[in-house]
N, C-alpha and C positions, 0 to 999 in steps of 0.2 A: 371508473376503472382505476386500478392501482398502478397502472403503467408497466406492469411486469410483462415482458415479452416471452412467449412460449416458443421454444425451438420446435420446428416441425420434426416429427419422427422420421427417421431414415427409412426408405422403402427397402424391400427385399432385394431389389436389383442393385441399389446403392451399397447395401451390406455385402452382397456377393462380389460386386466390383472391388470393394475395399479389401476383401479377403483373398481375392485372386492373386496368384503369384505375379510378380512384376518382371521376372526374367522369362525369356523365350524357353529356356531349358525347363524352368519350373512349370510353365503352362503346358508344354508338350508332355512333360512327365505326368501332370495332372490329367490331361486328356487320355493318355495311355492307361493310367491307373483306373480312371472311371470306366473306360471301355472294357478293360479286363475284368473289373468288378461286376459289371452288368452281365458279361458273358459267363463268368464263373457262377453268378447267382442263378442264371437260367439253367446251366449245366448241373448245378448242385440240386436244384429243385427237381429237375427231370430225373437225375440219377437216384435220388432218394425215393421219388414216387415209384420208379421201376423196382427199386430194391424192396420197398414195402409190399408191392404187388407180388413180387417173387416170393417173399417170405410167407405171404398169405396163401399162395398156391402150395408151398411146401407144407404148411399146416393142414390144408384141405386134403392133400394127398395122404398125409399121415392118418387123418381121421378116417378116410375111406379104407385105408389098409386095415385099421383096427376094426372097422365095421364089417369088412369082409371076413376077418378072422372070427368075429363074434357070430356071423351068419352061419359059419360051419357047425356051430353048436345048437342051431335051431332046427327043429323037425317040422316041416310044413307039408308032409305027405298025407297026414290024416286030416280028419275033419276039424281037429283042434290043433293049435300051435303048442308045441312042447319044447322046453329048453332042456337040452341034454347036459348032464353033469360032466365036467372034465377036471383034469388034474390042475388046471391053471385058471380055475374060476375066479380067484381073487384078482388076478392080473387082468382078465378079460372083462370083469364086471366093474372095473374102475371107470367112473364117469361114462356109464353105458346105460341106456334105457331101451327096453324091448317092449314093443307094442304089438298086440294082435288086433288089427283094426284100430278102434278107439280105446281098446282095453289095455291098460298098462300091466304088463306081466312082471317086469323087474325094473328096479331103479337103484341107483347107488345110494349108500347111506348119506344122510345129511345133505340131500340134494336141494331141499328148500325150493326157492322160486324157480330154479332151473327146470324143475319138472314141468312147469307151465309152458316154458319155451319148447321143451322136448315134445310135449303133447301137441303143441301147435304145429310143429314140423311134421309129426307123424300124421296128424289130421290132414295136412295139405298134401301129403304123399309125394312120391318121387324123390329124386336126389336134389337136396337143397342144403344150403349152408347159410347160417346167420351168425352175427357177432352180438353177444349179450354182455352188457356191463354189470354183471352180477357176481359178487365175490371177486372183484377184479375184472379183467377183460378175458372173456372166454369165447371160443369158437365152437359152434355146434353144427354137425352135419347129419342128415338123415340118409339112410341107405335101405331101400325096399328089399325084402327077401321073398321072392315069388315061390309059390308051391302049386301042387296039382289041385288041392281042394281048399287050401287056406293060404293066407298071406300074412307076413309079419313085416315090421319096420324096426330097424336098429338106428338109434340116435346116439352118436358119440360126441363127447365134449373134450376140449383141449385148452389148457391155459396158454394164453398168448403172451404172457409176460416175458419169457425168454426171447421170443421173436421181436417183441417191442424193444427189449433191451438191445438186441442186435441192431435193430433199425436206428435206435438212438446213438449207438456206438458208431454206426456208419455215418450218421449225420454229423456228429462231433468230429469224427475223423476227416470228413470232407470239408467241414468248416476250417479245421486247422490247416488242412492242405491248401485251401483257398487263401488263408492268411499268409502262408509261406509263399505261395505263388504270387500274390499281390505284392508282397515285399520285394521279392526277386524281380518282378516286372518293373516296379518303380525304380529300384536301384539300377537295373540294366538299362532302362530307358534314359535315366539321367546320365549314366556313363556313356551310352551311345550318342545321345544328343550333344553331350559335352565334347566328345571327340569330333562329332560332325561340325560343331560350331568353333572348333579350335582355329581353323583357317580364318574365320570371321574375326576372332579376337586378334589374330596376328595382323590382319588387314587394318583393324582399328588402331592397334599400336603403331603400325607403320604410318597411318594417316596422321596420328598425333605427332610423330617425330618429324615428318616431312614438312616442308614449307611449300605451299601451293605456288608461291612466287619464284623462289630461288631453286627449288629442287626439281629435277627432271625425272625423278623416280616415279615409276608407275606400277600398278598392281599386276597388270598382265593377265592373260587368260590361259597360260600353260601351267600344267601341274595342279590344276584345281578341278573339282567336279563341274559338271555342265552349269548348274545353277550359280555357283560361285564364279565361274568363268564369265558368265553374262553379267553378274554384279560387278566384277572387276573391270570389265570393258565399259560398263556404264559409268563407274566412278572415274575411270581414266578419261573418258570423254568429258565428264563434268569438270575434272581438273584442267583439261586443256581449254575448255571454255572460260574457266576462271582466270587462267593465265592470260588468255587473249583479252578478256575484259580489263584485267589489271594493266596489261601492256598498253591498251588503248587509253586507259585512264592516265597512265604516266605520260603517254605521248601527248594527250590533250593538255595536261598540266605544263609540260615543257613548251608546247606551242604557244599556250597563253602567256607564259612568262617571257618567251622569246619575242612575241609580238607586242606585249605591253611595255617592254623595256624602253623602246624609243619614245613613245609619247610621255611615259613617266619621267624619263630623263629630261625631256623638254620642259615639263612642269617644274621639276626641281631646279633646272638651270634658270628659268624665268624668275622663280621665287628668289633664288640666291642673288640674281642680278638686280632684281627690284629692291632687295633689302640692303644691298651694299652701299647705295647712294640715294640721295633724294631724287624723286621723280615728279615730273609735271603731271597734270591731270591727263593729258593726251597719252603720255608714256604709260601711265597706270592703266588707262583703258586698253591700250595696245597689249600690255601684259595680261590683262584679264581676258582679252580675246584669244591670245595664244593659249592660255591655260584652258579656256573653255573649249577651244578647238581640239586640244590634246585630250581633254576628258571625253569629248564626244567621240574622238577617234578610239579611245579605249573602250567605250561602250559598244561602238560598232564592231571592234575586234572581238569582244566577248560574244556579242549576239551572233556574229558570223560563224565563229568556231563552234559555239554551242549548237547552232542550227545544223551545222555539218555533222557534229557528233551524234545528234539525235536523228540524223537521216532525213531532215526536213528538205523540202524542195527549195533550192536556192536560185534556180533559173527563172528569169522573167524577161522574155524576148522583147527587144526594142526599148529597154529602160535605161541604157547607159550610153552617153556620148563619150567615146574613147579618149579623144584628145583633151577635152577639158578635165577629165578625171586624171589623166596622166600628168597634165600640167600642174594640177593641184597637188598631186603626189610628189612631183619634183620640187615643189616649194616646201613641202614638209620634210623632205629628206635632208639630213645634215650633210651637205656636200662640202668636202674639204676645199680650201681656197685655191689649191693648185689644179683643180679639176674644172673641166668645162662640160656641163650637162646640157644636152640639146634634145628636144623632142620634135619630131617631124612626121608629117603624114596628113592625109585628108581627113575630113570629118566623117567618122564612121560610127555606127551603132553596134554594140555587142549585146548579145542576149543574156546578160548577167546583171545583177544589181551593182551599183557603183561601189559599195563597200566590199563586195566580193572581188571585183576587179582590182581594187587597191590592195587587198590582202594577197592576191596572186602575184602582182607585179612588184609589190614592196620588197619581199626578200631578194628578188633578182636584182632590183635596182640598188638595194643596200649592199649586196655583195660586189656589184660592179664598182660602186663608189669606194668600197673598202680596198679593192685590189688594183684599180686602174692607175696608170702612170700619169696621164694628162687628160684623157677624154672618155666620156661616157655618152653613148647615143641610144636614144629610144625612138624607134621608127615603126610606124603602123601602116598597114596596107590591106587591101581586100584580096581574098583568095576565093576560088570557086566554091569552097565549102564553108566560108565564114570570114573571120577577121584574124589577122596575124600581127603579133607584136614582137619585134626583135629588140633585145637588150644587149648592147655590145659595149665592150670595154677594150682598152689596149694594154691590159695588164699581162702578167706572166702566163696566164692560161691554166688549165687544169692538167695536172700530170697524167700522162696516158695510162699508167697502171691503175689510177684511181677512178677513171671514168665509169667503170662498171659499178662502183659503189657510191656514185655521186648523189643519188636520190634515196639512199638508205638512211633512216633516222639515226642521229647521233654520230654520223661519220664525218670526219674532217680530213682533208688531204695532208695538212701539216698542223697538228694541234699546237705546236710551239712557234707559230709564225708571228706571235705578238698581237694577234687580233682576237677579240673576245667573241665567242660564238659557241652554240651547242650543237651545230650540225642539224638543225631542225627546219631552217628556212626553206631550202629547196624541196625536201619531202612535203612540207606543208603546201607550198605553191602547187606542186603537181597534184596532190590529193584534192585541193580545192578546185583546181581546173577540171579534173576528171569528174568531180561531183556535179559540175555544170555542163558536162558533155564535151569538154575541151581536153587540152593536153599541154604539158610543159616538157620540152626536150632540150638536149644539149647538142649544138652544132659541132660535130667532131672535125669538120673540114675547115673551119674558120681559124686562120692563123695570120698574124700573131694575135694574142688576146683571147677573149672568151665571148661567145655568143650563145644566149639562151633564147629559145623561140616559144612564144605563147600562142596557142591556137584556141580560138573560142568560137562558138556559134554566132552567126550574124543576128542582129536585132531586127 
């Protein structure tokens, strides 16, 4: 083989698909044009068939009228048929054959082969008409002339060329009218479809100009036809879902950065501290352990938040010892030197994983250490419906006007208080607690200071 590859020939379907209009207006216009063309073709064929039949009937009527006029000049009262002379013999004898039985009495000059056709009609008898393609297209009709003792037959002929010409003129006229009608149909269809699709183009331009994240503009359903109103409502619902998803994505990103900030800061601090001065092997191993614990904490944070974002099942009844987990968390929190952090309570089991418990309590404990004056207390106890954890501090407390927005993402009571924060810790704690069947609330009646209450199912 010479290695030449032959391209496969495109199929008819592929060619038609390639030639089909790419716009909706073009396709609808093509459908309307095709439908109108088929309908006009059927109507044109039917109209011309009726017209030709009507012209033929007119020709037959004229031939019978002439035959009746010729019959008035034939005498059939005697034993023989006689043709009477009249003043209009030349006009009456044009294309006329007179037979007495099978005997031809008169025929037009230069009749030629038409005489055989006339003889056949006279021989068959009765009123009959045939078309003969001799010397052009001719129509012949026979008309019997009964008598008392003898009978005669008159055969008349008529040239159909004028009638055929009229039929051809009608056909050409109908085809020209069809072409004009098809052109008008196509133009009007494109215009009508274009006007109908104008709101869709406007909606498309609006969608290009809008931002699904920042803009609150919507298409709406008023002022549009029913179909476009439903389309606008569907697009509005889709935009709302997109905004919700993007808002959740931003929230997840903020929560991850908020939660990863503490262990990452510990890693950076340990590395800086380790590099500033020579360390013994024991100190190096301690630093490695702190870094490893912080890295493990980061991985746990990522897994916990991603599982919650995916809607995975986070609860595992009887898997967490509350006090050891809280004590470990207290060791990881960067507690200022002027604070006293105490944890108190019996050994209880909560129906959540340890990582989830840390992620719920960690923002509450970090806020308490941030705003407390001298003391932070974490107390656990059993309740009839599960386990309760109170995180209390003796700080300034939450301003009363702000309590209604305390658990809203991105909200802070005083952004200029000198503390770094994104306002995501408390909303994250509540969301994670609710994902496990629990709750995080603020105790409005506790003064002075602040108390947050964590309620979780028992293990």
